[in-house]
N, C-alpha and C positions, 0 to 999 in steps of 0.2 A: 504494500500500500504506500502511495506517495502522498504526503500531506503538505500542502503549501499554505502558509499563513501569510497572506499578503494584506497588509494594512494600508489601504489607499488613502486614508485621511492623514497619514504621516509618512515618513520615510519607510522604505522597505526595511523592516527591522530583522526579520529572520525567516528562514525557510526551515521547517522541521521535516526531516525525511525519516520515514520508518521503512527499513528494507525488508519487506515481506514478513516472514515469521522469524527472521533473525532477531537476536536480542540486542541489537545495537541501534542507536539513534545518532543522527548528526544534527547539530545545530549550527547553521551557517549564519554568522553575523556579516551582513553584506559589506560593511565598512572594513572588515578585517580579514575575510577569507573568500577565496574563489572556489568554485566547485572542483576544479582540478587539484586542489590542495587536500581534498577529503581522502581519508583512508579508504582504500578499495577502488579509487578512481582508476580507470573508467569502468570497472567491472561491478556495476550495481545490480542488485537483485530486487524483485518486487513480487507481490502477490497478484498474479494475473486475474484471478477470479474477482478479488476485491476491486481491482483497478477497472475491470470491464463493467462491473456493476455501477461504479461512480461515473464512468464515461457514458454509459447508457442514460443515466439520470441527466447528465449535462446535455447530451444530444437531444433528449426529449424537451428540455427547457429551451434549448436553442431553437428547436422547431416551433415551439409556441411563440417565441419572440419574433421569429421570422414571419410567422403567420400574422401576428399583430402589426408588424411593420408594413407588410404588404397591403394592409387595409388603411394605413395611415396616409395622411396627405403628404405630398412630395416635400414640402418645406420641413415638416416634422422629420421625415426620413433624412433629409440633408443635415439637419441639426444633429440627429443621432449619430450619423456617420462622422461629422465634424467633432463632436464631443468624444466619441470613441477613439478616433485617431489621435486627437490631442492628448488624451489620457495615456494612450499607448506610447506615444513619443516621449512625453515628459517622465512617465514612470520608468520606461526602459533606460532613459538617460540617468535617472536617479540611482538605478542599480549600479551604474558605472561611476557614481560619485559626481555626476555633472547635473547641476540644477539649471534648467532652462526656464526662461520667462514664458509662462503659460499663454499670455496674450500674444506674444510674438509667434509662438508655435501655432496657435489657433489661426492667426492671420496668414501665416505662411501656407498652412495646409489649405485654407479657404481659397487663397489666390491660385494655388497650383491645381485645385480641383474645379475652379471656376464658380465657386460659391460666393454670392454677394454677402458681405459681412459688414454691418454697421460698426463703426469704431475700430476698423482694422488699423493696426500699427505696423510700422516697418520692423523687419526682423534683422538681427545681426547675422554675420557670416556663419557663425557657429550654428545658430538655429537653422538657417537655410540649409546648411550641409547635412545636419541630422535629419531634417524633414525630407530632403531629397532622397537620402539613402533609405529611410524607413518607408517612404511611399513606394519606392522602387521595389523593395523587398516584399511589402505586403500587398501591393496592387498587381505586381507582375510575378507572383510566386510560382507560376507555371513555366516561366521563361527559364532557359538553361542558365545555370550558375557557371559562368565562364571566368577565366582569369581577367579579361578586360572588364567585366562587370564588377568584380571584386576590386580591381584597381580604381574604377570609377567611384565606388563607395569610399575607398580610402581617400581619393582626391576630394570628395565632398566633405568628409569628416575632418580632413587636415588641409584646409585651403592654404596655398602658398608654401606647402612643404617642399623643400628643394633637395631633400636627401636623395641619394642614389637608390633606385629601385630596379632590380633586375626583372624585366617583364617576361623572361623566358621561364616557362614552367615545364618541369620534367614530366614525362608521360609514364 
């Protein structure tokens, strides 16, 4: 069973993982430890039956939400998409220790998706880069993940980086 304790009203404080029926627990403090530092990385185990039960519950709820959204007016759908993507970008960045201005993120996403937004504010280069990368990853998830695409994400996240990068990838 995998348990995630994500407190969205504050920083991501911890992720509590229970590895199946094994008697060990990991507490990851986001500010102090990365997942690759865990004992047993990358060979984690889990309780498939418990996980599938929870995934089934989530899938059912997702279906209900999608059904409700399909009957909602277009503006409400736009707002829900904008809110969800804004939260996704800001919280993903917080996990990495980067606090982005929520209004800048929201404005950047709205502009890129062609959504009219009253009170839009200009976004700085860092926000624009993170939004560009996240939208590409989440909106074009079926596209092939190529070396060029990864390098474009890197360029978006680190604008002006002049370090030497070898673009040749071994096969």
